[in-house]
Each structure stands twice: as C-alpha cells, then as structure tokens.
FIMARRO-243167 format. One line per field, with one value per atom (N, C-alpha, C): x, y, z negated. Coordinates in pm, whole numbers, always signed. Layout:
u c(X | ...)
v c(Y | ...)
w c(Z | ...)
END
This chain:
u c(-1741 | -1601 | -1533 | -1462 | -1385 | -1253 | -1187 | -1056 | -956 | -965 | -876 | -904 | -1033 | -1068 | -1009 | -1023 | -972 | -820 | -750 | -604 | -558 | -613 | -570 | -606 | -728 | -769 | -680 | -652 | -568 | -424 | -376 | -240 | -226 | -318 | -310 | -330 | -431 | -460 | -347 | -288 | -179 | -53 | -30 | +85 | +73 | -48 | -69 | -50 | -104 | -85 | +63 | +143 | +285 | +361 | +324 | +389 | +371 | +249 | +223 | +294 | +280 | +332 | +484 | +546 | +692 | +741 | +663 | +702 | +710 | +612 | +618 | +732 | +760 | +874 | +1005 | +1016 | +1136 | +1147 | +1035 | +1036 | +1085 | +1045 | +1080 | +1222 | +1272 | +1397 | +1519 | +1507 | +1625 | +1678 | +1810 | +1873 | +1835 | +1833 | +1797 | +1650 | +1570 | +1424 | +1367 | +1276 | +1219 | +1137 | +1095 | +1015 | +1099 | +1231 | +1315 | +1287 | +1268 | +1247 | +1107 | +1012 | +876 | +805 | +845 | +797 | +687 | +650 | +559 | +418 | +371 | +235 | +222 | +323 | +322 | +322 | +400 | +404 | +267 | +203 | +72 | -31 | -31 | -127 | -91 | +39 | +78 | +28 | +42 | -10 | -163 | -227 | -373 | -422 | -355 | -391 | -360 | -256 | -227 | -340 | -394 | -511 | -628 | -650 | -762 | -749 | -632 | -612 | -615 | -546 | -539 | -673 | -746 | -874 | -979 | -984 | -1078 | -1050 | -922 | -887 | -923 | -897 | -922 | -1069 | -1147 | -1283 | -1371 | -1371 | -1460 | -1428 | -1302 | -1263 | -1273 | -1219 | -1201 | -1262 | -1313 | -1362 | -1260 | -1133 | -1031 | -990 | -962 | -919 | -772 | -686 | -544 | -467 | -504 | -440 | -475 | -377 | -408 | -475 | -438 | -500 | -649 | -682 | -821 | -897 | -834 | -897 | -929 | -834 | -857 | -964 | -963 | -1067 | -1205 | -1217 | -1345 | -1387 | -1290 | -1324 | -1373 | -1312 | -1356 | -1496 | -1519 | -1649 | -1756 | -1716 | -1809 | -1839 | -1784 | -1812 | -1732 | -1614 | -1528 | -1524 | -1536 | -1529 | -1385 | -1368 | -1233 | -1162 | -1238 | -1174 | -1121 | -1169 | -1118 | -994 | -968 | -860 | -724 | -685 | -554 | -537 | -642 | -632 | -615 | -684 | -662 | -517 | -472 | -340 | -228 | -238 | -135 | -130 | -246 | -248 | -190 | -220 | -169 | -17 | +38 | +184 | +254 | +199 | +259 | +254 | +141 | +128 | +221 | +244 | +333 | +476 | +518 | +653 | +662 | +560 | +559 | +562 | +480 | +478 | +612 | +681 | +813 | +916 | +909 | +1002 | +975 | +848 | +814 | +864 | +854 | +907 | +1057 | +1127 | +1273 | +1308 | +1234 | +1261 | +1233 | +1127 | +1090 | +1198 | +1255 | +1358 | +1497 | +1518 | +1644 | +1764 | +1755 | +1868 | +1902 | +1800 | +1823 | +1881 | +1829 | +1885 | +2031 | +2063 | +2200 | +2298 | +2248 | +2334 | +2392 | +2324 | +2372 | +2514 | +2552 | +2686 | +2794 | +2761 | +2863 | +2850 | +2750 | +2731 | +2833 | +2888 | +2980 | +2908 | +2784 | +2703 | +2581 | +2583 | +2476 | +2345 | +2235 | +2102 | +2053 | +2004 | +1942 | +1810 | +1802 | +1687 | +1575 | +1594 | +1490 | +1361 | +1372 | +1253 | +1167 | +1223 | +1143 | +1049 | +1096 | +1021 | +938 | +992 | +928 | +931 | +861 | +854 | +972 | +1005 | +1112 | +1067 | +1088 | +1045 | +1144 | +1093 | +1180 | +1248 | +1176 | +1233 | +1221 | +1332 | +1330 | +1297 | +1168 | +1116 | +1006 | +1034 | +938 | +798 | +788 | +655 | +581 | +649 | +587 | +549 | +640 | +614 | +496 | +487 | +376 | +244 | +241 | +119 | +76 | +173 | +142 | +73 | +128 | +68 | -69 | -88 | -218 | -322 | -291 | -387 | -420 | -317 | -340 | -428 | -413 | -493 | -635 | -654 | -791 | -859 | -784 | -838 | -866 | -805 | -835 | -955 | -955 | -1053 | -1193 | -1205 | -1339 | -1414 | -1354 | -1427 | -1457 | -1364 | -1391 | -1515 | -1522 | -1637 | -1765 | -1755 | -1873 | -1927 | -1836 | -1878 | -1927 | -1857 | -1886 | -1904 | -1899 | -1911 | -2051 | -2059 | -2188 | -2277 | -2401 | -2496 | -2503 | -2411 | -2419 | -2336 | -2388 | -2317 | -2344 | -2255 | -2280 | -2410 | -2491 | -2625 | -2617 | -2694 | -2704 | -2593 | -2495 | -2381 | -2408 | -2468 | -2487 | -2355 | -2351 | -2229 | -2164 | -2183 | -2134 | -1984 | -1916 | -1770 | -1718 | -1806 | -1760 | -1689 | -1727 | -1651 | -1502 | -1464 | -1321 | -1252 | -1314 | -1258 | -1245 | -1348 | -1345 | -1237 | -1218 | -1114 | -976 | -960 | -832 | -802 | -902 | -883 | -855 | -918 | -889 | -742 | -686 | -545 | -456 | -494 | -419 | -421 | -539 | -552 | -470 | -468 | -387 | -239 | -197 | -58 | -22 | -108 | -80 | -84 | -178 | -200 | -129 | -119 | -70 | +58 | +107 | +219 | +356 | +366 | +496 | +586 | +535 | +625 | +687 | +607 | +657 | +648 | +585 | +565 | +438 | +352 | +217 | +212 | +262 | +246 | +98 | +25 | -118 | -155 | -57 | -78 | +44 | +31 | +148 | +211 | +129 | +184 | +259 | +210 | +274 | +417 | +445 | +579 | +664 | +609 | +691 | +733 | +640 | +676 | +784 | +767 | +873 | +1003 | +996 | +1118 | +1197 | +1127 | +1192 | +1251 | +1176 | +1225 | +1351 | +1352 | +1470 | +1590 | +1569 | +1679 | +1737 | +1652 | +1695 | +1744 | +1697 | +1733 | +1878 | +1943 | +2083 | +2091 | +2051 | +2054 | +2189 | +2266 | +2396 | +2384 | +2472 | +2480 | +2344 | +2265 | +2127 | +2116 | +2219 | +2212 | +2133 | +2102 | +2033 | +1884 | +1822 | +1676 | +1606 | +1681 | +1628 | +1523 | +1562 | +1469 | +1427 | +1508 | +1470 | +1344 | +1316 | +1196 | +1077 | +1099 | +999 | +872 | +877 | +757 | +654 | +699 | +608 | +506 | +547 | +447 | +365 | +390 | +304 | +207 | +262 | +178 | +88 | +142 | +63 | -64 | -56 | -179 | -279 | -231 | -324 | -398 | -324 | -388 | -485 | -444 | -530 | -657 | -647 | -765 | -862 | -808 | -894 | -966 | -892 | -955 | -1062 | -1032 | -1131 | -1257 | -1240 | -1356 | -1437 | -1369 | -1440 | -1518 | -1457 | -1529 | -1650 | -1633 | -1744 | -1858 | -1826 | -1932 | -2002 | -1927 | -1987 | -2072 | -2026 | -2091 | -2199 | -2183 | -2272 | -2367)
v c(+1389 | +1422 | +1469 | +1581 | +1628 | +1553 | +1564 | +1501 | +1556 | +1686 | +1748 | +1694 | +1677 | +1620 | +1480 | +1401 | +1264 | +1265 | +1344 | +1347 | +1396 | +1506 | +1564 | +1472 | +1418 | +1328 | +1205 | +1144 | +1024 | +1057 | +1172 | +1213 | +1228 | +1301 | +1324 | +1193 | +1117 | +993 | +892 | +877 | +780 | +828 | +958 | +1011 | +976 | +990 | +955 | +805 | +725 | +580 | +543 | +597 | +561 | +621 | +740 | +798 | +706 | +658 | +566 | +432 | +377 | +243 | +236 | +324 | +329 | +374 | +460 | +508 | +396 | +306 | +196 | +101 | +81 | -3 | +61 | +192 | +262 | +254 | +271 | +268 | +134 | +26 | -108 | -147 | -87 | -131 | -52 | +80 | +165 | +170 | +179 | +200 | +337 | +347 | +470 | +507 | +411 | +429 | +363 | +430 | +376 | +249 | +225 | +106 | -5 | +9 | -91 | -231 | -323 | -462 | -495 | -403 | -426 | -540 | -568 | -689 | -673 | -789 | -794 | -749 | -782 | -743 | -591 | -523 | -376 | -323 | -383 | -340 | -358 | -472 | -498 | -396 | -363 | -264 | -124 | -94 | +37 | +60 | -42 | -30 | -21 | -97 | -89 | +49 | +108 | +245 | +344 | +316 | +401 | +400 | +279 | +268 | +346 | +331 | +400 | +552 | +606 | +750 | +802 | +731 | +777 | +772 | +662 | +648 | +744 | +759 | +855 | +997 | +1033 | +1169 | +1193 | +1093 | +1110 | +1095 | +1025 | +989 | +1105 | +1220 | +1328 | +1380 | +1367 | +1417 | +1309 | +1190 | +1091 | +955 | +936 | +805 | +725 | +767 | +704 | +565 | +547 | +414 | +388 | +486 | +488 | +360 | +299 | +175 | +154 | +159 | +139 | +7 | -99 | -229 | -224 | -162 | -148 | -61 | +45 | +130 | +50 | -28 | -110 | -216 | -273 | -369 | -307 | -184 | -113 | -83 | -53 | -27 | -154 | -267 | -394 | -429 | -405 | -432 | -336 | -211 | -115 | +6 | +12 | +126 | +250 | +232 | +344 | +351 | +471 | +489 | +471 | +402 | +379 | +510 | +613 | +740 | +811 | +773 | +832 | +760 | +640 | +559 | +629 | +694 | +760 | +866 | +939 | +1043 | +982 | +870 | +797 | +750 | +682 | +617 | +721 | +830 | +935 | +995 | +1022 | +1074 | +977 | +850 | +747 | +735 | +733 | +721 | +847 | +964 | +1088 | +1093 | +1054 | +1055 | +957 | +842 | +742 | +794 | +870 | +929 | +1035 | +1119 | +1222 | +1159 | +1056 | +989 | +928 | +869 | +810 | +916 | +1030 | +1139 | +1192 | +1204 | +1252 | +1155 | +1025 | +927 | +943 | +962 | +983 | +1107 | +1216 | +1338 | +1319 | +1245 | +1224 | +1143 | +1045 | +959 | +993 | +1117 | +1156 | +1125 | +1157 | +1132 | +984 | +900 | +755 | +703 | +753 | +713 | +754 | +875 | +924 | +847 | +786 | +703 | +584 | +546 | +435 | +458 | +586 | +617 | +576 | +579 | +549 | +413 | +335 | +204 | +105 | +21 | -83 | -182 | -213 | -301 | -221 | -175 | -88 | -165 | -91 | -150 | -142 | -253 | -251 | -174 | -64 | +25 | +3 | -80 | -97 | -149 | -239 | -296 | -194 | -78 | +29 | +88 | +94 | +161 | +65 | -51 | -142 | -285 | -374 | -513 | -593 | -701 | -792 | -934 | -1030 | -1168 | -1236 | -1325 | -1405 | -1515 | -1571 | -1668 | -1607 | -1585 | -1518 | -1618 | -1636 | -1725 | -1649 | -1596 | -1507 | -1565 | -1692 | -1752 | -1759 | -1810 | -1819 | -1682 | -1585 | -1449 | -1386 | -1406 | -1351 | -1412 | -1544 | -1612 | -1560 | -1539 | -1487 | -1352 | -1261 | -1128 | -1133 | -1224 | -1238 | -1285 | -1390 | -1444 | -1340 | -1274 | -1175 | -1061 | -1022 | -910 | -954 | -1078 | -1130 | -1124 | -1161 | -1158 | -1016 | -917 | -777 | -729 | -759 | -701 | -754 | -884 | -942 | -885 | -881 | -821 | -673 | -599 | -458 | -443 | -522 | -513 | -559 | -658 | -703 | -593 | -507 | -398 | -276 | -238 | -108 | -114 | -231 | -239 | -207 | -140 | -107 | -32 | -79 | -16 | -91 | -185 | -269 | -210 | -219 | -177 | -280 | -289 | -377 | -334 | -431 | -401 | -305 | -198 | -103 | +1 | -9 | +83 | +210 | +193 | +308 | +374 | +506 | +580 | +640 | +580 | +637 | +628 | +554 | +546 | +419 | +336 | +212 | +120 | +114 | +28 | +60 | +186 | +220 | +153 | +155 | +90 | -60 | -120 | -264 | -300 | -215 | -241 | -227 | -130 | -116 | -242 | -297 | -421 | -538 | -536 | -638 | -635 | -516 | -504 | -555 | -528 | -584 | -736 | -792 | -937 | -997 | -931 | -979 | -977 | -871 | -864 | -976 | -1002 | -1105 | -1245 | -1271 | -1406 | -1437 | -1338 | -1363 | -1287 | -1205 | -1117 | -1178 | -1296 | -1353 | -1379 | -1430 | -1463 | -1343 | -1238 | -1126 | -990 | -980 | -849 | -781 | -852 | -810 | -668 | -652 | -522 | -491 | -579 | -568 | -429 | -353 | -214 | -170 | -156 | -118 | +15 | +114 | +244 | +234 | +151 | +133 | +83 | +9 | -47 | +34 | +66 | +124 | +267 | +350 | +488 | +497 | +428 | +430 | +364 | +264 | +202 | +304 | +381 | +486 | +591 | +626 | +724 | +673 | +547 | +485 | +495 | +473 | +477 | +617 | +720 | +858 | +930 | +891 | +964 | +939 | +1038 | +1023 | +954 | +828 | +751 | +679 | +699 | +633 | +481 | +414 | +266 | +200 | +254 | +206 | +74 | +33 | -92 | -78 | -191 | -193 | -167 | -117 | -100 | -219 | -321 | -448 | -430 | -363 | -338 | -466 | -571 | -696 | -758 | -727 | -779 | -685 | -563 | -457 | -481 | -564 | -585 | -672 | -756 | -850 | -778 | -684 | -613 | -512 | -499 | -419 | -512 | -613 | -703 | -790 | -846 | -936 | -873 | -755 | -692 | -656 | -613 | -578 | -702 | -811 | -936 | -985 | -979 | -1023 | -942 | -810 | -724 | -752 | -775 | -808 | -940 | -1041 | -1170 | -1153 | -1076 | -1053 | -987 | -889 | -820 | -912 | -996 | -1090 | -1194 | -1242 | -1336 | -1267 | -1143 | -1070 | -1053 | -1011 | -991 | -1121 | -1230 | -1360 | -1416 | -1396 | -1462 | -1379 | -1245 | -1161 | -1078)
w c(+883 | +855 | +984 | +975 | +1089 | +1097 | +1211 | +1225 | +1123 | +1097 | +999 | +859 | +825 | +694 | +679 | +783 | +777 | +756 | +836 | +828 | +691 | +644 | +516 | +401 | +403 | +296 | +286 | +401 | +399 | +364 | +408 | +372 | +221 | +159 | +14 | -62 | -23 | -94 | -85 | +34 | +49 | -21 | -23 | -97 | -246 | -300 | -441 | -462 | -371 | -380 | -388 | -298 | -293 | -411 | -455 | -572 | -694 | -715 | -826 | -803 | -682 | -656 | -654 | -576 | -578 | -715 | -780 | -912 | -1014 | -1014 | -1112 | -1079 | -950 | -913 | -958 | -942 | -989 | -1140 | -1209 | -1356 | -1409 | -1342 | -1388 | -1345 | -1236 | -1175 | -1218 | -1226 | -1239 | -1382 | -1393 | -1523 | -1578 | -1709 | -1781 | -1762 | -1724 | -1722 | -1847 | -1913 | -2036 | -2011 | -1885 | -1854 | -1791 | -1788 | -1722 | -1776 | -1681 | -1716 | -1761 | -1743 | -1792 | -1719 | -1594 | -1530 | -1428 | -1371 | -1256 | -1291 | -1410 | -1448 | -1449 | -1501 | -1501 | -1358 | -1271 | -1131 | -1066 | -1089 | -1028 | -1074 | -1202 | -1251 | -1204 | -1192 | -1141 | -999 | -914 | -777 | -777 | -864 | -871 | -911 | -1010 | -1050 | -939 | -859 | -744 | -642 | -617 | -529 | -587 | -717 | -783 | -767 | -801 | -795 | -652 | -561 | -423 | -352 | -370 | -301 | -356 | -488 | -547 | -497 | -489 | -446 | -301 | -216 | -73 | -36 | -119 | -82 | -37 | -104 | -59 | +82 | +124 | +256 | +364 | +334 | +441 | +410 | +291 | +252 | +174 | +177 | +93 | +136 | +264 | +310 | +276 | +291 | +253 | +292 | +402 | +447 | +594 | +686 | +828 | +859 | +788 | +812 | +776 | +663 | +623 | +724 | +771 | +871 | +998 | +1044 | +1164 | +1136 | +1016 | +980 | +981 | +928 | +932 | +1076 | +1163 | +1302 | +1371 | +1343 | +1399 | +1346 | +1217 | +1157 | +1207 | +1238 | +1294 | +1208 | +1085 | +998 | +1035 | +1095 | +1136 | +1288 | +1343 | +1488 | +1534 | +1646 | +1697 | +1730 | +1773 | +1805 | +1681 | +1562 | +1437 | +1384 | +1433 | +1378 | +1384 | +1496 | +1498 | +1390 | +1356 | +1253 | +1115 | +1090 | +966 | +956 | +1061 | +1056 | +1047 | +1122 | +1114 | +974 | +915 | +779 | +679 | +695 | +604 | +611 | +731 | +743 | +694 | +727 | +678 | +525 | +468 | +323 | +256 | +319 | +258 | +250 | +349 | +346 | +237 | +226 | +122 | -16 | -37 | -166 | -203 | -103 | -129 | -165 | -98 | -130 | -270 | -308 | -442 | -550 | -523 | -618 | -634 | -523 | -528 | -610 | -589 | -665 | -813 | -846 | -985 | -1059 | -991 | -1051 | -999 | -958 | -894 | -982 | -1110 | -1200 | -1206 | -1213 | -1219 | -1087 | -975 | -846 | -834 | -878 | -867 | -956 | -1063 | -1148 | -1071 | -964 | -882 | -832 | -816 | -766 | -865 | -995 | -1094 | -1159 | -1119 | -1179 | -1125 | -1214 | -1169 | -1077 | -1111 | -1026 | -981 | -856 | -808 | -796 | -806 | -797 | -653 | -600 | -468 | -478 | -407 | -423 | -322 | -221 | -120 | -182 | -279 | -340 | -413 | -445 | -503 | -399 | -277 | -170 | -86 | -55 | +40 | -13 | +58 | +16 | +70 | -2 | +39 | +3 | +91 | +60 | -34 | -118 | -203 | -122 | -24 | +69 | +208 | +274 | +403 | +514 | +536 | +639 | +713 | +833 | +898 | +915 | +953 | +972 | +840 | +737 | +604 | +552 | +567 | +518 | +590 | +721 | +799 | +755 | +737 | +693 | +556 | +467 | +334 | +343 | +424 | +437 | +503 | +598 | +663 | +563 | +488 | +392 | +283 | +232 | +126 | +174 | +301 | +352 | +385 | +427 | +439 | +302 | +198 | +62 | +13 | +76 | +47 | +128 | +258 | +350 | +327 | +305 | +290 | +168 | +49 | -63 | -43 | +21 | +47 | +135 | +242 | +331 | +262 | +174 | +102 | +11 | -38 | -128 | -52 | +57 | +118 | +269 | +330 | +475 | +524 | +637 | +697 | +600 | +584 | +491 | +358 | +338 | +219 | +106 | -15 | -134 | -244 | -338 | -452 | -520 | -555 | -609 | -727 | -718 | -828 | -833 | -743 | -749 | -669 | -550 | -464 | -431 | -436 | -403 | -526 | -642 | -767 | -782 | -696 | -702 | -765 | -820 | -881 | -783 | -654 | -563 | -560 | -575 | -576 | -694 | -810 | -927 | -904 | -846 | -821 | -719 | -618 | -519 | -582 | -673 | -742 | -823 | -891 | -967 | -873 | -756 | -655 | -615 | -596 | -560 | -673 | -797 | -910 | -903 | -878 | -870 | -758 | -643 | -532 | -570 | -636 | -679 | -774 | -871 | -971 | -911 | -822 | -772 | -640 | -553 | -417 | -385 | -477 | -446 | -461 | -520 | -549 | -429 | -317 | -206 | -136 | -109 | -27 | -94 | -210 | -272 | -227 | -155 | -112 | -56 | +66 | +132 | +151 | +219 | +253 | +304 | +349 | +391 | +471 | +603 | +684 | +643 | +608 | +569 | +437 | +346 | +216 | +232 | +339 | +358 | +455 | +572 | +678 | +647 | +597 | +565 | +458 | +344 | +243 | +289 | +374 | +426 | +508 | +592 | +669 | +576 | +471 | +374 | +305 | +267 | +205 | +299 | +427 | +523 | +536 | +518 | +543 | +418 | +301 | +179 | +139 | +78 | +33 | -103 | -108 | -232 | -240 | -346 | -356 | -361 | -290 | -293 | -270 | -178 | -164 | -90 | -19 | +54 | +183 | +245 | +373 | +358 | +466 | +469 | +532 | +573 | +621 | +732 | +838 | +948 | +1020 | +1011 | +1075 | +1018 | +892 | +828 | +842 | +881 | +869 | +950 | +1056 | +1137 | +1066 | +973 | +907 | +819 | +731 | +651 | +731 | +859 | +947 | +1021 | +1088 | +1169 | +1083 | +973 | +891 | +836 | +772 | +723 | +832 | +948 | +1056 | +1103 | +1126 | +1168 | +1060 | +935 | +827 | +815 | +833 | +825 | +940 | +1060 | +1175 | +1150 | +1102 | +1072 | +965 | +861 | +755 | +809 | +898 | +955 | +1044 | +1121 | +1208 | +1126 | +1019 | +931 | +870 | +826 | +765 | +865 | +987 | +1087 | +1122 | +1122 | +1157 | +1044 | +920 | +807 | +739 | +744 | +667 | +753)
END
C-alpha cells in the first residue's frame, strides 16, 4: 500500500463510518425524524453497520482500520509500520470531519428546526460522546477498558499472520468486528457513549463547533481529551497483552 492509498482509503472509510454513526444519532435525536426516540439498541447497531460499511470500503486500499487507536495498537503489535501511522491517522481525522458534515447536510432541515423550537435540542451528542456522570477518572477508565475489549479481539482475528480458523481473507473478520462494536455499545457504552476511537469523537466535535447549527449549545472541549486519550491507552494495553499472551 502506498501512502496515498492509505490516506485515501482511511479518509473514505472513516467518512462512511461517521456518516452512519452520526446519522443514526441524528435520526434518533432530532425532531421530525421518522426514527426519533428509537433508542440505544438502534444507535448501537447503526454504529456497528457504520464500521461494517466503512471498513469494507476502505479495506482494498488501506486495510480499513478507520480508528487511530486501532492503528496505534497495530503498530505496537507489529502489523502496521510506525512510518505509516501518520498517513492512517490524517486520513481518519479528515474522513471523520467529512462524515460529520455529510450527516449535517442530510439532516439539515431537522437541524434548522432547532431555531424555532421552544425547547432546543442539544446537538453535541449527535456528533460526539458525552458522559452520563462527569467524572474524568471514571470516564477515562471506561474508555480504556472498552478499547481493550475492542483491540484484543481484533488482534486475535487479524493480528500478525493469525486469522480466525477457516476465514482467511474472505472478509468475514470485518463482519465480526462490526458485531463486536455493536456488543461494546450495548454492554459497555452506557457510561460515556463508547468513543473507542479518537477520530470518531474529535473530528465531529470540531465540526459541531464550526457548523452553523441553531441553538447547538457547547462543544464541551473540557471533556474532549478523554475520548482521545482513553482509546489510545486502551489500544496500547490491548496490543501489549496480545503480544505477551499470544
């Protein structure tokens, strides 16, 4: 893979991930959406399908990592070259911004209704994660544990020369990883909204801050370091455990 392949693949794949993920959050949250109030299970599956679509699309070009924490975890484990990491990460962050903008355009009418609503909708949760209990230490630990739970199974499936028995390169690991993300959302996502991906949170948070969304409220920059640092630390720990145990 060339550096251009990596950048373009990760940009496209992460844009699709965020379009699906922010899109399902918008669908469930915004007034005049047919899916309003559909709930957490729908959100978890929406993000899982976003991983499925984004990773499958990016895979022929870049391998479809679509997550800076996963990229760093692969580099620690040894499957990804450290010199390739910046091209992955730049593509992922650029793609996350594009995906967030596309979500805003798709739901533009619903976002604009916020200007006339008697009780405006807080829109940050459509784009980025927010903790239910604002406790930085607890929130950081949550993101670390959730990302270890992401990184270890991913490495068990596709790390190094190892693949799930009988799967080879047929693409089934991508489906299994998408289901893994659904499971993390359902089981571990309650406290913080399970960022488990720095680009998934930081790029859309920046987009939320810059877009002309009526009554959008704060972008909560004081919290923004946790969904970046927690997943990176968790992915490194997951890779170190994998190298030690497997």
